[in-house]
C-alpha positions as CSV (number, residue, x, y, z in Angstrom):
1,M,-3.6,5.7,12.1
2,Q,-6.1,4.4,9.4
3,A,-7.1,6.7,6.8
4,I,-10.8,5.7,7.3
5,P,-12.8,5.4,9.4
6,Q,-10.4,6.9,12.1
7,H,-8.3,3.8,14.5
8,R,-9.5,1.0,13.0
9,T,-8.8,-1.7,11.2
10,V,-11.1,-1.9,8.4
11,F,-9.6,-5.7,7.0
12,S,-6.7,-7.9,8.1
13,R,-4.0,-10.3,7.0
14,A,-4.9,-14.0,5.9
15,E,-3.6,-15.8,8.7
16,P,-0.8,-18.3,7.4
17,F,-1.7,-21.6,6.6
18,T,-0.1,-24.2,9.0
19,G,-1.1,-27.4,7.1
20,R,-2.7,-30.6,8.0
21,G,0.5,-31.8,9.5
22,A,0.3,-29.7,12.0
23,E,-1.7,-31.2,14.5
24,R,-0.7,-34.1,14.5
25,Q,3.0,-32.7,15.4
26,S,1.8,-30.9,18.3
27,S,0.2,-34.2,19.8
28,Q,3.6,-35.4,19.9
29,R,5.4,-35.4,22.9
30,A,9.1,-37.1,24.3
31,T,8.8,-40.1,26.2
32,E,12.0,-39.6,28.4
33,P,13.2,-36.5,30.0
34,S,15.7,-34.2,27.7
35,T,18.4,-31.4,28.3
36,H,17.4,-27.7,26.7
37,D,20.7,-26.6,26.0
38,F,20.1,-26.8,22.3
39,L,18.0,-23.8,22.7
40,S,20.1,-21.3,23.6
41,R,22.3,-22.2,20.8
42,R,21.6,-21.4,17.0
43,F,21.9,-23.6,14.1
44,L,22.9,-22.6,11.0
45,P,20.9,-23.6,7.6
46,L,22.2,-26.7,5.8
47,C,20.4,-26.2,2.6
48,S,17.6,-23.4,1.7
49,V,18.1,-22.8,-1.9
50,D,16.7,-24.2,-4.8
51,E,19.2,-26.3,-6.6
52,S,18.1,-25.5,-9.8
53,I,19.2,-21.8,-9.6
54,M,22.7,-23.2,-7.5
55,P,24.1,-25.7,-9.5
56,N,27.7,-26.6,-9.0
57,G,30.3,-24.1,-10.7
58,R,33.2,-21.5,-10.0
59,N,31.5,-19.0,-11.9
60,I,28.3,-18.9,-9.2
61,E,30.7,-18.2,-6.1
62,R,32.1,-15.6,-8.3
63,D,29.3,-13.9,-9.5
64,F,27.6,-14.3,-5.8
65,F,30.4,-13.2,-3.9
66,S,31.2,-10.0,-6.1
67,S,27.5,-8.9,-6.0
68,L,27.7,-9.5,-2.0
69,S,30.7,-7.1,-1.8
70,N,28.2,-4.6,-3.7
71,L,25.5,-5.4,-1.4
72,A,27.6,-4.6,1.8
73,K,29.1,-1.6,0.2
74,A,25.4,0.0,-0.1
75,Y,24.3,-1.2,3.6
76,H,27.5,-0.8,5.3
77,F,28.3,-4.3,7.0
78,E,31.3,-6.8,7.0
79,P,30.0,-9.8,5.3
80,V,30.5,-12.9,6.9
81,D,34.4,-15.1,6.8
82,R,33.3,-18.0,4.9
83,A,37.1,-18.9,4.1
84,D,37.3,-22.3,5.6
85,K,33.5,-23.1,3.9
86,A,33.1,-25.2,0.7
87,Y,30.6,-24.7,-2.0
88,P,27.5,-24.2,-2.0
89,Y,27.8,-23.9,2.1
90,N,29.8,-20.9,1.6
91,V,27.3,-19.1,-0.5
92,L,24.3,-20.1,1.9
93,L,26.2,-19.1,5.1
94,A,26.6,-16.1,3.2
95,H,23.2,-15.2,2.0
96,W,22.1,-16.2,5.6
97,H,24.1,-13.7,7.6
98,A,23.5,-11.0,5.1
99,S,19.8,-11.7,5.0
100,L,19.9,-10.9,8.7
101,K,21.9,-7.6,8.2
102,I,19.4,-6.9,5.5
103,E,16.3,-7.4,7.8
104,N,17.9,-5.3,11.0
105,A,18.4,-2.5,8.4
106,N,14.6,-2.9,7.1
107,P,12.1,-5.1,8.8
108,H,10.2,-4.8,4.9
109,T,13.1,-5.7,3.0
110,K,14.0,-9.4,1.4
111,L,17.1,-10.5,0.4
112,L,16.9,-12.8,-2.7
113,I,19.5,-14.9,-4.7
114,V,18.3,-14.3,-8.8
115,Q,19.7,-15.1,-11.9
116,K,20.6,-12.1,-14.5
117,K,22.1,-12.6,-17.7
118,N,22.8,-16.1,-16.5
119,K,24.7,-14.5,-13.4
120,T,24.0,-15.4,-10.2
121,V,23.6,-11.9,-8.1
122,L,22.2,-10.8,-5.0
123,A,19.1,-8.8,-4.9
124,T,16.5,-7.1,-2.3
125,K,12.7,-6.3,-2.4
126,T,11.2,-3.6,-0.1
127,V,7.4,-3.5,-0.1
128,F,5.8,-0.6,1.1
129,D,3.5,-1.7,3.8
130,T,0.2,0.1,3.4
131,G,-0.8,-1.5,7.2
132,S,-4.2,-3.2,5.8
133,T,-5.7,0.4,5.0
134,L,-8.8,1.7,3.2
135,F,-7.3,4.8,1.5
136,Y,-10.9,6.3,1.0
137,I,-10.7,10.1,0.3
138,P,-14.4,11.2,1.3
139,V,-16.0,14.0,-0.9
140,V,-18.9,14.8,0.9
141,P,-17.2,17.0,3.6
142,L,-15.2,18.7,0.8
143,H,-19.0,19.7,-1.0
144,R,-20.2,20.8,2.3
145,L,-16.5,22.9,3.0
146,L,-17.5,24.5,-0.4
147,T,-21.0,25.8,-0.2
148,H,-20.0,27.8,3.1
149,T,-18.3,31.4,2.0
150,D,-16.1,31.9,4.4
151,T,-14.6,29.0,3.8
152,Q,-14.0,29.2,0.2
153,P,-10.3,29.3,0.3
154,C,-9.4,26.6,2.2
155,A,-11.9,24.7,0.2
156,A,-10.6,25.4,-3.2
157,L,-7.1,24.8,-1.7
158,I,-8.2,20.8,-0.9
159,L,-9.8,20.9,-4.2
160,S,-6.3,21.8,-5.8
161,V,-5.0,18.9,-3.5
162,C,-7.8,16.6,-4.8
163,A,-7.4,17.6,-8.6
164,Y,-3.9,16.3,-8.3
165,L,-4.7,13.0,-6.2
166,Y,-7.1,12.7,-9.6
167,Q,-5.6,13.7,-12.8
168,I,-1.5,13.3,-11.8
169,V,-1.7,10.6,-9.4
170,K,-4.8,8.5,-10.6
171,I,-6.7,7.7,-7.9
172,P,-9.5,6.2,-8.8
173,F,-13.6,8.1,-8.4
174,Y,-16.4,6.2,-7.4
175,R,-18.6,7.8,-10.2
176,D,-16.0,6.6,-12.6
177,Q,-17.8,3.4,-14.4
178,S,-14.6,1.6,-13.9
179,S,-13.9,1.7,-10.7
180,Y,-14.3,-0.8,-7.8
181,L,-16.1,1.3,-6.0
182,Y,-18.8,2.1,-8.7
183,W,-19.8,-1.2,-8.7
184,L,-20.4,-1.6,-4.9
185,Y,-22.4,1.5,-5.1
186,Q,-24.6,0.3,-8.0
187,M,-24.9,-3.6,-5.7
188,I,-26.3,-1.2,-3.1
189,E,-28.6,0.5,-5.0
190,E,-29.6,-2.5,-6.5
191,W,-30.3,-4.5,-3.4
192,L,-32.1,-1.8,-1.9
193,T,-34.5,-0.5,-4.6
194,E,-35.3,-4.5,-5.7
195,E,-37.2,-5.3,-2.2
196,P,-38.1,-2.3,-0.9
197,E,-41.3,-3.7,0.9
198,G,-38.6,-5.7,3.3
199,W,-37.7,-1.9,4.9
200,E,-39.5,0.1,6.7
201,Q,-41.1,3.4,4.7
202,S,-39.3,6.3,6.5
203,E,-35.7,3.7,6.7
204,F,-36.4,3.4,3.2
205,L,-36.8,6.7,1.9
206,E,-33.8,7.8,4.1
207,N,-31.6,5.5,2.3
208,M,-32.6,6.2,-1.0
209,K,-31.6,9.7,-0.3
210,E,-28.1,9.0,1.2
211,L,-27.8,7.6,-2.4
212,E,-28.9,10.3,-4.7
213,E,-26.7,12.9,-2.5
214,A,-24.2,10.7,-3.3
215,A,-24.6,10.0,-6.7
216,Q,-25.7,13.8,-7.1
217,I,-22.1,15.2,-4.9
218,G,-19.8,12.5,-6.5
219,E,-21.0,14.2,-10.1
220,S,-20.7,17.8,-8.7
221,I,-17.0,17.1,-7.5
222,K,-15.7,14.8,-10.1
223,T,-16.7,18.1,-12.5
224,L,-14.6,20.1,-10.5
225,I,-11.6,18.1,-10.2
226,V,-11.2,16.9,-13.5
227,R,-10.8,21.1,-14.4
228,K,-7.0,22.0,-15.4
229,K,-7.5,25.3,-13.7
230,H,-7.6,23.8,-10.4
231,L,-4.1,22.2,-11.1
232,K,-2.3,25.4,-12.9
233,G,-3.6,27.5,-10.1
234,F,-2.4,25.5,-6.7
235,E,0.7,27.6,-6.4
236,K,-0.9,31.0,-6.9
237,R,-3.6,29.5,-4.6
238,L,-0.8,28.1,-2.1
239,Q,0.9,31.7,-2.1
240,G,-2.3,33.5,-1.5
241,F,-3.7,31.3,0.9
242,I,-3.6,33.4,4.7
243,P,-4.3,30.6,7.2
244,S,-6.6,31.4,9.9
245,G,-7.1,29.1,12.9
246,D,-5.8,25.1,13.5
247,F,-7.5,23.7,10.9
248,E,-6.8,26.5,8.0
249,N,-2.9,25.9,9.3
250,R,-2.5,22.4,9.1
251,C,-4.8,22.3,5.5
252,Y,-2.1,24.7,3.9
253,A,0.6,22.3,5.7
254,M,-1.2,19.3,4.1
255,A,-1.7,21.4,0.5
256,N,2.3,22.8,0.7
257,E,3.1,19.0,1.2
258,A,1.1,18.4,-1.8
259,Y,2.3,20.9,-4.2
260,G,6.0,19.5,-3.2
261,L,5.2,16.3,-4.1
262,F,3.7,17.4,-7.4
263,L,6.6,19.4,-8.2
264,R,9.4,16.7,-7.5
265,Y,7.1,13.6,-9.1
266,P,5.2,15.2,-11.8
267,K,4.2,12.6,-13.7
268,R,4.5,9.5,-11.0
269,T,1.1,7.5,-9.9
270,V,-0.4,5.6,-7.0
271,F,0.3,2.2,-9.4
272,D,3.9,2.8,-11.0
273,K,5.8,0.6,-8.3
274,M,2.8,-1.3,-7.5
275,E,4.2,-5.0,-7.3
276,D,3.5,-7.5,-10.3
277,F,1.9,-10.8,-9.8
278,G,1.9,-12.2,-13.2
279,R,-0.5,-13.9,-14.7
280,E,-0.1,-16.8,-12.3
281,N,-2.6,-14.5,-10.3
282,D,-4.7,-13.4,-13.0
283,S,-8.0,-13.9,-11.1
284,E,-9.8,-11.2,-9.5
285,E,-10.1,-13.8,-6.5
286,C,-6.3,-14.2,-6.4
287,Y,-5.2,-11.0,-4.2
288,I,-6.4,-7.1,-3.1
289,R,-5.5,-5.0,-5.5
290,P,-4.5,-1.0,-5.5
291,Q,-7.9,0.1,-7.3
292,Q,-10.1,-2.2,-4.3
293,Y,-8.2,0.3,-1.6
294,I,-7.3,3.6,-3.0
295,S,-10.2,5.4,-3.9
296,F,-12.4,8.6,-3.8
297,I,-15.9,8.0,-1.8
298,A,-18.7,9.6,-1.0
299,D,-18.6,9.7,2.7
300,S,-16.7,8.4,5.7
301,S,-19.8,7.5,8.1
302,G,-23.8,7.0,7.8
303,W,-25.4,4.0,6.3
304,L,-24.4,3.7,3.1
305,F,-20.7,3.6,4.1
306,E,-21.5,1.1,6.1
307,Q,-22.8,-1.3,4.0
308,M,-20.0,-0.3,1.6
309,T,-17.3,-1.3,4.5
310,E,-18.9,-4.5,4.7
311,M,-18.9,-5.4,1.4
312,V,-15.4,-4.8,0.8
313,N,-14.9,-7.0,3.8
314,N,-16.6,-9.6,2.7
315,D,-14.3,-9.1,-1.3
316,F,-10.7,-9.2,0.6
317,N,-11.5,-12.1,2.9
318,E,-11.5,-13.9,-0.1
319,C,-8.1,-12.8,-1.2
320,S,-4.5,-14.5,0.4
321,T,-2.2,-11.3,-0.4
322,I,-2.4,-7.3,-1.5
323,Q,-0.7,-5.8,-4.3
324,E,1.8,-3.3,-2.8
325,P,4.0,-0.7,-4.1
326,V,7.2,-2.6,-4.1
327,I,11.2,-1.9,-5.2
328,W,13.9,-4.3,-6.7
329,T,17.6,-3.8,-6.8
330,I,19.8,-5.6,-8.1
331,Y,23.4,-5.9,-6.7
332,D,25.6,-6.4,-9.9
333,G,27.4,-3.5,-10.4
334,A,25.9,-2.5,-13.5
335,T,24.4,0.6,-11.7
336,T,24.7,2.8,-8.6
337,T,22.3,1.9,-5.8
338,D,20.3,4.8,-4.5
339,L,18.9,3.7,-1.2
340,T,17.9,7.4,-0.6
341,D,15.0,7.8,-2.2
342,G,13.8,4.1,-3.2
343,L,9.5,4.4,-2.1
344,N,9.8,7.8,-0.9
345,F,7.1,9.1,-3.5
346,E,4.6,6.0,-2.0
347,K,5.6,7.3,1.6
348,R,4.9,10.7,0.9
349,L,2.3,10.0,-1.1
350,F,-0.1,7.8,1.8
351,A,0.8,10.0,4.4
352,L,-0.6,12.5,2.4
353,I,-3.3,10.6,1.7
354,R,-4.0,9.7,5.4
355,N,-4.0,13.8,6.1
356,V,-6.4,14.6,3.8
357,C,-9.1,12.1,4.8
358,N,-8.1,13.1,8.5
359,L,-8.7,16.6,7.7
360,L,-11.9,16.4,5.8
361,N,-13.5,13.8,8.1
362,E,-13.3,16.9,10.7
363,I,-15.6,19.0,8.5
364,P,-19.0,19.3,10.3
């Protein structure tokens, strides 16, 4: 499910590069009939590890298999018997077998051989897959909810959730001048106002009105969610809220989940476990940053939103990968491995954001 718009993929991952030799290879044909019995067999790797981290030595074997023992205990599997295999093939075989076990346990986890303090050990890298989704939280529907007297308690509850997401989780707001969406809104405004004669007068005025309302409502909502009282009064609002009807019941459940997340992770932000690509990718065109796909937005419909998503897609098409939450676990026996929490905060947080978006998009 997409955050906004619902049931729509906003951007997708780049296709894998096949290389120039792919076409040349596909044109080759066998000159003689051949048996296909080998297709039913599985061949083990001869070599798949960089030799620079796999030098000869008994220490490598000792460290690796000690690490493998810790890994096997954590994931509850029996390492493959490698007694009749010589080094380094025994290491490669054991790594290949363990990789299959890890992949079966979690498709988003990779098993890697790393060096830590001159020791060769195993490590798992688990990535939280955001599903190529724009997690854009619309605030115009919240503004409409706040203007109705009969929906004030429900609106106040959602306001506390948004205050938590902005103040604690650090989700960017489109009226913050440092945010990615602020820059996009500015681009759209400049494009519209620099050539007004290129529009029908009624269309130009309507689009300008939408831009102005997005800015005004954004400033109004931002003024509210920065106030500490909406976060301090979160528990009291939950306790005093009496839901009426399906929508308010779902709002209460969503707010209760947000408050539970706040209590368990009072200082965690959405950026805490984002993968660090390092300086080699220190270019805006290299990868999609979380600030670009997670943000508060004006609205999730209308001309302005359509222009926004088109610009976002154009930007993302220039990127080869996306920065997502990741957790590394090194199996060196130095610490107790905890596989129960891991990326639990991120799983609950992104599910919460989806829920908030869906509820706000239902507001007429």
